[in-house]
N, C-alpha and C positions, 0 to 999 in steps of 0.2 A: 503493498500500499503505500502512496506517497506521504512524504513526511507530515503534512497537514491532517491527515485524516487520524480521526480516534475513536474511543469507544466512550460512552458515557462515565464507564468505571476507570478508563485511563484518567478522564477528565476529573473526574470527583478526587483521585489520587493526587493528581498537581494542583486542588484547591479549588476546581472551576465547576460551581453547579448552576444551573439555572433551574427557572421554573417553567412547566411543559407551556406549549404556546396554542395554550385554550382557544382563544380569540381569534388566531389567526387559521387555526385547524379549523375553526368551525367555518370560518369565510370561505376557504378552499375545498372544504369534502362535501359542504351543506349537511343536510340532519343526519346523516350518518347511516350505515348500511343497517344495523340494531334497529334504528326507527322505521325503514323502508319495509324490512323483512315482518315486523311486527304490524306493520299497516297494513300490506298485504295479507297476512294473515288472518287481522280482524277484518276486511273485508269475504276473505274465503269463507270464513267460519260465520260469518253472519248472513253470506249470501245461501249457505249451504242448507243451515237451520232453518231460515225461511223457505227456501225449495222445499227441503223436506217434511214442513209443517204445513205445507199446501198439499203436496201428494198423500201424506199420510203415511209415506215408509219407515218414519220413525215413529216410537211411542212419545208422547207427550214430554216425558220425562227426559228421552235423549234430547228432544228438540230445545226443551229448556238447558239442558247442559251444554249444549252445541253455543246458544244464544251467550252463555254467562261466559264461557269461554273466549267468545268472540268480542264480548263488552271489556275482559280484561286483556286482551290483546290491544282493542282500541282506545284503552286508558293509557298503556304501557306505550303507545305511540305517541298520543297527545302530550304524555307527561315529556318524552326524549322530544319532540319537536317545538315543545314550548320553550325547554331548556337552550336549543339550538337558536330558536328567535332570540331570546334574551340575550345569548354571548352577542349574536349579528347587532342588537340593540345597542347593547354596551359598547362594542367594537366601534361604530358609528359615532357613538357620544366623546370616545376618548379622542377621534380623529378632528371631532368638530371643535372640542374643548381645549385638548392640552396641547401644551409646545414639545414640537419634535424636537429630540436631541440628536447629534449626529452618532452613529456608532460605527466601528470597525469591524471588517470581518477578522476571525481569529483562527477558526479552525472548521473543518467540515466533523459532523461527527456521524456515525454509524448508527443504524437503528438495532437496539438489541446488543448483545454482548457476544463476539463471535469467539471469544477465547474460552468460551464454557463449552462441555462437549453438545450440548443439543445446539448450540448456534454456530458451531464447526460443521456438523453434519446439516445443517440450514443452507449454511454458504456452500457447502459440496453440491447439494441437491438445487440449487440456486446455478451454478456456474454449467451443471449438464443440462438444465433447463435453458439455458440462455437467458437468463436473467438478472438483469443488472439489481446491484442492492439500492435498499433507499438509504438516503442520507439528508441531513439539517446542518444548515449553516449557523454555527456559533460566533456573535456579536457580541462586540463589548463596548459598553458606552464608555464616551470620550466625555474630556472636561474634570474629572474628579479622581483624586490621588486613590480613592477605594472606590473602582469600578465596579459595576454588576454584571452579569453573563446573561444574555437572554438567546434564544433560539428559533429558529424558522421552524414551520409545517416540516414534516419528513416526506421526501419527495423521490421519485427514481430518476438518477444521474445518467448523465448521456458520456459525461466525463469527471474527472476529480479535480478541475479548475477551481480553486478558490476565488469567488467573486473579487474583483479589484476596488468596484466602487464601494462608496461611504452610505449606509442606510441611515434611513429616519426611526428613531424608535421614540414612541408613545406610550407613554405609562399613566397608569390609575392612579389616581391621587393616594389611596391608602391600601389597595389589595394588589401586593405584589404580583399574583400569576395572571392580573389582567395588562395585558400589555399589547402592542401593533409593532411591528415591522415592516415598513416599507421599503423594498430592496428594488424596487422597478425605477431604475434608477434615470431614463429619462422623465418620468412622471415626477420625480423626486425634484430634477432640475426645474422644472417648469413650477411647481409648489415652493419650493424651499422660498422664503427669503433672501435677498442679495446678501452677500457676504456669510452665509451662513457656514460655508466652505472654506473659509479664508483662513483659518486657523490651522495649521501644520499637523496632520496629522502622523504620528510617529507608527513603525511598524510593529506587529504583535509580537509579544515575546513570551516566550513559553520556556 
């Protein structure tokens, strides 16, 4: 692996820890696979229970059980969707109210820990299947003697290049795990106030 690629465990041993990218992950991935699956199951059970009730192919008690299961799946999907929607709203509020802080790319971090036995087996299977690993970019805030570290959502990479541009970091005023990293550099240039990048950013030190 390139010298700038690490695992979560490697970084933690170096004192580099970061909260999960809850808001950016919600924006990138949507309501999530679990929400979609429970939503589909809810529709299937409700439709099947209604059909069975009309045709009389199931006893009334069986139809009731199917409807209860469908309702439970519906409630679960609704809760997951509400949580996703809340994260999206929080993200929008942070972007509109918080002031962006320049953050420099520090490293790429692999999803999972390949040094474990199960991780090694998964890596071997991925190589055989021709799949690329999922990585995230670790960013370090600038302008402070005790910088904190943040991470982008994990994504499948085409190469192992570390971003060369500086991102903008937006943080919640009190909750550390609520933050947004904007690393779309063309967008950042048009959005940033004049001179925000005028200060020199030193290379990341490991």
